[in-house]
VEXPA-135199 format. One record per residue (C-alpha): residue number from 1; residue in three letters; x, y, z. Coordinates in steps of 0.25 Angstrom, whole numbers, plus 2048, in hexadecimal, padded with zeros to 3 digits. Each point is the difference from the previous one (the first is absolute). Example, Ala and Ser with C-alpha at 12.3 -4.5 7.8 and 13.67 -1.06 7.14 Angstrom:
REM VEXPA-135199
{1 "ALA" {831 7EE 81F}}
{2 "SER" {806 80E 7FE}}
REM end
This chain:
REM VEXPA-135199
{1 "MET" {800 800 800}}
{2 "ASP" {805 80E 7FD}}
{3 "ARG" {802 809 80C}}
{4 "ASN" {800 80F 7FB}}
{5 "ILE" {805 80B 808}}
{6 "PRO" {7FC 80F 7FD}}
{7 "ILE" {80B 80A 802}}
{8 "GLU" {7FB 80E 804}}
{9 "GLY" {7FF 809 7F4}}
{10 "GLN" {801 7F4 7F6}}
{11 "VAL" {7F2 7FA 802}}
{12 "HIS" {7FA 7FE 7F2}}
{13 "PRO" {7F2 807 800}}
{14 "ASP" {7F9 7F5 7F9}}
{15 "HIS" {807 7F4 807}}
{16 "ARG" {7F9 7FA 80D}}
{17 "VAL" {7FC 7F4 807}}
{18 "GLU" {7F2 7FF 806}}
{19 "PHE" {7FD 7F6 80B}}
{20 "ARG" {7F1 7FE 7FE}}
{21 "LEU" {7F8 7FE 80E}}
{22 "SER" {7F2 7FE 803}}
{23 "PRO" {7FA 80E 804}}
{24 "GLY" {803 803 80F}}
{25 "ASP" {807 7F2 802}}
{26 "ILE" {809 803 80C}}
{27 "GLN" {802 7F1 802}}
{28 "ALA" {807 7FF 7F3}}
{29 "VAL" {80C 809 804}}
{30 "ARG" {80A 7FB 80A}}
{31 "PHE" {80F 804 804}}
{32 "GLY" {80C 7F8 800}}
{33 "ILE" {80F 801 801}}
{34 "SER" {80B 7FB 7F7}}
{35 "PRO" {80F 7FE 805}}
{36 "GLY" {803 7FB 7F2}}
{37 "HIS" {7FB 80D 7FA}}
{38 "GLU" {809 808 809}}
{39 "LEU" {80C 7F7 7FD}}
{40 "VAL" {7FF 802 7F1}}
{41 "HIS" {7FE 80F 801}}
{42 "ALA" {80C 800 809}}
{43 "VAL" {808 7FA 7F5}}
{44 "ARG" {7FB 80B 7F7}}
{45 "VAL" {803 80B 809}}
{46 "MET" {80F 7FA 801}}
{47 "LEU" {800 7FF 7F0}}
{48 "ARG" {7FB 80F 7FF}}
{49 "PRO" {802 807 80D}}
{50 "SER" {7FF 80E 7F9}}
{51 "GLN" {7F1 7FD 7FE}}
{52 "HIS" {7FD 7FD 80E}}
{53 "PRO" {804 80B 809}}
{54 "LEU" {7F7 7FC 80C}}
{55 "GLN" {808 7F3 801}}
{56 "TRP" {80E 806 801}}
{57 "GLY" {800 7FF 80F}}
{58 "TRP" {7FE 7F1 7FF}}
{59 "LEU" {809 7FF 7F4}}
{60 "ARG" {80C 806 808}}
{61 "GLN" {7FE 7F5 80B}}
{62 "ALA" {7FD 7F4 7F6}}
{63 "ARG" {809 801 7F4}}
{64 "GLU" {80D 7FC 806}}
{65 "ALA" {7FA 7F4 806}}
{66 "VAL" {7F9 7FA 7F4}}
{67 "PRO" {807 7F4 7FA}}
{68 "VAL" {805 804 7F2}}
{69 "GLU" {7FE 7F3 7F8}}
{70 "ALA" {7F2 7FE 806}}
{71 "PHE" {7FC 80E 7FD}}
{72 "ARG" {805 7FF 7F2}}
{73 "LEU" {7F7 7F3 7FD}}
{74 "LEU" {7F4 807 806}}
{75 "GLY" {803 80D 7F8}}
{76 "ASP" {800 7F8 7F3}}
{77 "VAL" {7F3 7F9 804}}
{78 "ILE" {7F9 80C 805}}
{79 "GLY" {805 80B 7F7}}
{80 "ALA" {800 80F 803}}
{81 "ASP" {7F2 803 7FC}}
{82 "GLY" {7F3 7FB 7F9}}
{83 "TYR" {7FC 7F1 800}}
{84 "LEU" {802 7F8 80D}}
{85 "PRO" {800 7F0 7FF}}
{86 "ASP" {7F4 7FA 808}}
{87 "PHE" {808 7F5 806}}
{88 "LEU" {808 80A 809}}
{89 "THR" {7F5 803 809}}
{90 "ALA" {7F5 7F9 807}}
{91 "THR" {7F1 804 800}}
{92 "PRO" {800 80C 80A}}
{93 "ARG" {7F7 7FE 80D}}
{94 "TRP" {800 806 80E}}
{95 "ASP" {808 7F6 807}}
{96 "LEU" {80A 7FD 7F5}}
{97 "THR" {80F 7FE 805}}
{98 "PRO" {80D 800 7F9}}
{99 "ALA" {801 7F1 804}}
{100 "ASP" {7F3 7FE 7F8}}
{101 "GLU" {806 808 7F4}}
{102 "ILE" {80D 7F7 7FF}}
{103 "THR" {7F8 7F3 802}}
{104 "ALA" {7F7 804 7F4}}
{105 "LEU" {80C 804 7F8}}
{106 "ARG" {807 7F3 802}}
{107 "THR" {7F3 7F8 7FB}}
{108 "ALA" {7FC 809 7F5}}
{109 "GLY" {7FB 7F9 7F4}}
{110 "LEU" {80B 7FE 7F5}}
{111 "ALA" {7F6 802 7F4}}
{112 "GLY" {7FC 80D 805}}
{113 "MET" {80E 804 803}}
{114 "LYS" {804 7FD 7F1}}
{115 "VAL" {7F4 809 7FC}}
{116 "ASP" {805 80B 809}}
{117 "PHE" {80E 7FF 7FB}}
{118 "GLY" {7FB 801 7F1}}
{119 "LYS" {7FA 80D 803}}
{120 "MET" {80C 805 807}}
{121 "VAL" {809 7FC 7F4}}
{122 "LEU" {7F7 808 7F7}}
{123 "ARG" {801 80C 809}}
{124 "SER" {810 7FF 801}}
{125 "SER" {80C 801 7F8}}
{126 "GLY" {80F 7FD 801}}
{127 "ALA" {806 7F9 80C}}
{128 "ARG" {7F3 800 808}}
{129 "GLN" {7F9 7FA 7F4}}
{130 "ALA" {80B 7F5 7FF}}
{131 "SER" {7FF 7FD 80F}}
{132 "LEU" {7F1 7FF 7FF}}
{133 "ARG" {800 7F6 7F4}}
{134 "ARG" {80A 7F7 808}}
{135 "MET" {7F6 800 80C}}
{136 "GLN" {7F4 7FE 7F7}}
{137 "ALA" {807 7F3 7FA}}
{138 "ARG" {803 7FB 80E}}
{139 "PRO" {7F4 805 809}}
{140 "GLU" {802 7F6 80B}}
{141 "GLN" {80E 804 802}}
{142 "ALA" {7FC 80E 7FF}}
{143 "ARG" {7F5 7FF 80A}}
{144 "ASP" {80A 7FB 80A}}
{145 "LEU" {80A 80B 7FD}}
{146 "ILE" {7F6 80B 801}}
{147 "ALA" {7FA 7FB 80D}}
{148 "GLU" {80E 800 806}}
{149 "ALA" {803 80E 7FB}}
{150 "TRP" {7F2 805 805}}
{151 "GLU" {803 7FB 80E}}
{152 "ARG" {80E 805 800}}
{153 "VAL" {7FC 80E 7FB}}
{154 "TRP" {7F4 800 80A}}
{155 "ASP" {809 7FD 80C}}
{156 "ALA" {80A 80B 7FC}}
{157 "ALA" {7F7 80B 7FB}}
{158 "LEU" {7F2 7FF 806}}
{159 "ALA" {800 7F6 80C}}
{160 "PRO" {807 80B 809}}
{161 "ILE" {7F5 80A 7FD}}
{162 "TRP" {7F4 7F7 7FE}}
{163 "PRO" {7FA 804 80D}}
{164 "GLN" {800 80F 7FD}}
{165 "LEU" {7FB 7FD 7F2}}
{166 "GLU" {7F5 7F7 804}}
{167 "ARG" {7FB 80A 80A}}
{168 "ILE" {7FF 80A 7F5}}
{169 "LEU" {7F8 7F7 7F7}}
{170 "ARG" {7F7 7FC 80C}}
{171 "ALA" {7FE 80E 804}}
{172 "ASP" {7FC 804 7F2}}
{173 "ILE" {7F6 7F4 800}}
{174 "ALA" {7FA 804 80D}}
{175 "VAL" {7FE 80F 7FC}}
{176 "ARG" {7F9 7FC 7F3}}
{177 "SER" {7F8 7F5 807}}
{178 "ARG" {7FB 80B 809}}
{179 "THR" {7FD 809 7F4}}
{180 "ILE" {7F7 7F5 7FA}}
{181 "THR" {7F8 7FF 80D}}
{182 "THR" {7FE 80F 802}}
{183 "GLU" {800 806 7F2}}
{184 "GLY" {7FD 7F4 7F7}}
{185 "ILE" {808 7F8 7F6}}
{186 "GLY" {800 80A 7F5}}
{187 "ARG" {807 80B 809}}
{188 "MET" {80A 7F6 804}}
{189 "ALA" {803 7FB 7F2}}
{190 "SER" {801 80F 7FA}}
{191 "GLY" {80A 803 80A}}
{192 "ILE" {80A 7F4 7FD}}
{193 "HIS" {808 808 7F5}}
{194 "SER" {7FE 80A 7F5}}
{195 "ALA" {7FF 7F5 7F6}}
{196 "VAL" {7F4 7F9 807}}
{197 "THR" {7F2 805 7FF}}
{198 "TRP" {7F3 7F9 805}}
{199 "ARG" {7F2 7FF 7F9}}
{200 "ASP" {7F4 7F9 805}}
{201 "ASP" {804 7F2 7FA}}
{202 "ALA" {80F 801 7FD}}
{203 "VAL" {80E 804 805}}
{204 "ARG" {807 807 7F4}}
{205 "VAL" {80F 800 800}}
{206 "ALA" {808 809 7F5}}
{207 "LEU" {80C 7F9 7FA}}
{208 "ARG" {80B 803 7F7}}
{209 "ARG" {7FE 7F6 7F5}}
{210 "HIS" {7F4 7F6 803}}
{211 "SER" {7F1 800 800}}
{212 "GLU" {7F7 7F5 805}}
{213 "ASP" {7F3 7FE 807}}
{214 "VAL" {800 7F6 80B}}
{215 "ASP" {7F4 7F9 806}}
{216 "CYS" {802 7FF 80F}}
{217 "ARG" {7F2 7FD 804}}
{218 "GLY" {803 7F1 802}}
{219 "SER" {80E 802 806}}
{220 "GLY" {801 80D 806}}
{221 "LEU" {80B 80A 800}}
{222 "VAL" {80D 800 809}}
{223 "LEU" {806 80D 804}}
{224 "VAL" {80F 800 804}}
{225 "PRO" {808 80C 805}}
{226 "SER" {80E 800 7FD}}
{227 "VAL" {80C 808 806}}
{228 "MET" {80B 7FC 7F6}}
{229 "GLY" {7F6 802 7F4}}
{230 "SER" {7FE 80E 803}}
{231 "VAL" {801 805 7F1}}
{232 "GLY" {7F1 7FD 7FC}}
{233 "CYS" {7F6 7F5 7FF}}
{234 "MET" {801 7F2 7FB}}
{235 "VAL" {7F5 7F6 7FC}}
{236 "LEU" {7FF 7F1 7FF}}
{237 "THR" {7F4 7FC 7F7}}
{238 "GLU" {803 7F3 7F9}}
{239 "PRO" {7F9 7F3 806}}
{240 "PRO" {803 7F8 808}}
{241 "ALA" {806 80B 808}}
{242 "GLN" {7F6 808 809}}
{243 "PRO" {7FD 80E 7FA}}
{244 "THR" {80A 809 808}}
{245 "LEU" {803 80E 801}}
{246 "PHE" {80E 804 806}}
{247 "TYR" {801 80F 804}}
{248 "PRO" {80A 809 808}}
{249 "ALA" {7FE 7FF 80F}}
{250 "GLN" {7FD 80D 808}}
{251 "GLY" {80B 805 809}}
{252 "VAL" {80C 7FC 7F7}}
{253 "THR" {809 80C 802}}
{254 "ALA" {810 801 7FE}}
{255 "GLY" {801 7FC 80F}}
{256 "TRP" {7F7 7F4 800}}
{257 "ALA" {80B 7F6 802}}
{258 "ARG" {803 803 80F}}
{259 "SER" {806 7F6 809}}
{260 "THR" {7F7 7F9 80A}}
{261 "VAL" {807 807 80B}}
{262 "ASP" {7FD 80D 7FA}}
{263 "THR" {7F1 7FC 7FE}}
{264 "ALA" {7FF 7FB 80F}}
{265 "ALA" {806 80D 805}}
{266 "ALA" {7F6 808 7F9}}
{267 "LEU" {7F4 7F8 805}}
{268 "ALA" {807 7FF 80E}}
{269 "ALA" {800 80F 801}}
{270 "LEU" {7F1 800 7FD}}
{271 "LEU" {7FB 7F4 808}}
{272 "GLY" {80B 7FC 809}}
{273 "ALA" {80B 7F5 7FD}}
{274 "ALA" {7F7 7F4 805}}
{275 "ARG" {7F4 804 7F9}}
{276 "ALA" {808 803 7F3}}
{277 "ASP" {806 7F2 800}}
{278 "ILE" {7F3 7FA 802}}
{279 "LEU" {7F9 808 7F5}}
{280 "LEU" {80C 7FD 7F6}}
{281 "THR" {7FF 7F1 802}}
{282 "ALA" {7F1 7FF 800}}
{283 "HIS" {7FF 7FE 7F1}}
{284 "VAL" {7FE 7F1 804}}
{285 "ALA" {7F5 7FC 80A}}
{286 "ARG" {806 7FC 80D}}
{287 "THR" {7FB 7FC 80E}}
{288 "THR" {803 809 80C}}
{289 "SER" {80A 7F6 805}}
{290 "GLN" {807 800 7F3}}
{291 "ILE" {801 80F 7FF}}
{292 "ALA" {805 800 80F}}
{293 "ALA" {80B 7F6 7FC}}
{294 "ASP" {804 807 7F4}}
{295 "ALA" {801 80D 807}}
{296 "GLY" {807 7FB 80C}}
{297 "ILE" {7F5 805 809}}
{298 "ALA" {7F6 7FB 80A}}
{299 "ALA" {7F3 7FB 7FB}}
{300 "SER" {7F9 80A 809}}
{301 "THR" {808 80B 7FA}}
{302 "ALA" {7FE 7FB 7F2}}
{303 "SER" {7F1 800 803}}
{304 "HIS" {800 80E 805}}
{305 "HIS" {807 805 7F3}}
{306 "LEU" {7F7 7F9 7F7}}
{307 "THR" {7F4 806 807}}
{308 "VAL" {806 80E 7FD}}
{309 "LEU" {802 7FC 7F2}}
{310 "ARG" {7F3 7FA 7FE}}
{311 "THR" {7F9 80C 806}}
{312 "ALA" {807 809 7F7}}
{313 "GLY" {7FB 7F8 7F4}}
{314 "LEU" {80E 7FB 7FC}}
{315 "VAL" {7FE 7F1 804}}
{316 "THR" {7F4 7F7 7FF}}
{317 "SER" {7FE 7F4 80A}}
{318 "THR" {7F8 7F4 7FB}}
{319 "ARG" {7FD 7F3 808}}
{320 "ASP" {804 7F3 7FA}}
{321 "GLY" {7FB 7F5 809}}
{322 "ALA" {807 802 80D}}
{323 "ARG" {80A 809 7FA}}
{324 "MET" {800 80F 7FD}}
{325 "LEU" {807 804 7F4}}
{326 "HIS" {805 80F 7FE}}
{327 "LEU" {803 806 7F2}}
{328 "ARG" {802 80E 7FA}}
{329 "THR" {7F4 807 7FB}}
{330 "PRO" {800 808 7F3}}
{331 "LEU" {803 80D 808}}
{332 "GLY" {80B 7F8 807}}
{333 "GLU" {805 7FC 7F2}}
{334 "ALA" {7FF 80F 7FB}}
{335 "LEU" {808 805 80C}}
{336 "VAL" {80B 7F6 7FF}}
{337 "GLY" {801 804 7F1}}
{338 "ALA" {800 80E 803}}
{339 "ALA" {80C 7FE 809}}
{340 "LEU" {807 7FB 7F4}}
REM end
């Protein structure tokens, strides 16, 4: 499937993808995250850093650590712009992890990979094209090499900052989910990006060189924020993939790649160190005892801090049998994202 990226100022006036939905069908739209999408765009940032100034802070930290040969291989597969091969990323969902992505890549179908390689060969030239032809001829070997390179580049470039990056993604989703609740899905969709507009029965995305109508009434539409893909929007449209719209996440500034220590310090100044630590780690549901153990405090102290955070609307507590599980609310997600 072709993934199309509109660049600001270069969107063709007549090129667009329309995701068709049933009128007012809020259930057909859901959110997801994609670690693989972040990785492929991180590679593109490193290939063309001048086009991605918002990533320079991260780039200064990451580029010396990236393994050269693994990066070169991924660079050939991903390319600096345009089409991205399907097999590099799993279907985005709310709970998708980097481990899920690498598992999906290691078991990607070889027939589909050969098709993707063929598309990339047609879109490339020179040494890159020759490299892709070799991979196309031996897809099983190529899959193993690409998966190993994916994992090595991830560990060097994105694993150290994944907690910050994931918080931004989840904070964006939290804010947009709240907008759906308070102002409607049309208002949320129209605020995604300048290239995205909403009608009663469709989400329209302006693109550079592609037009298509996609019927989402039976499958729905997945909206996926991106930190690394901050240039514009990208779409997935061709079955069997889930119709998907990737868009730049809110809150991505030149200083987004702050260390966890700096983020914790910013929240601690607002909430106090103990509550900041609990809120930072509340993206996964945990019991009071687990939170106390993780924070190195007494269970009664953890319970007190959770009461304060819950009263402030930053944490929600839900009973699961005999256990009480605590998780960040959308407001808590937005606060953590703002601290980044």
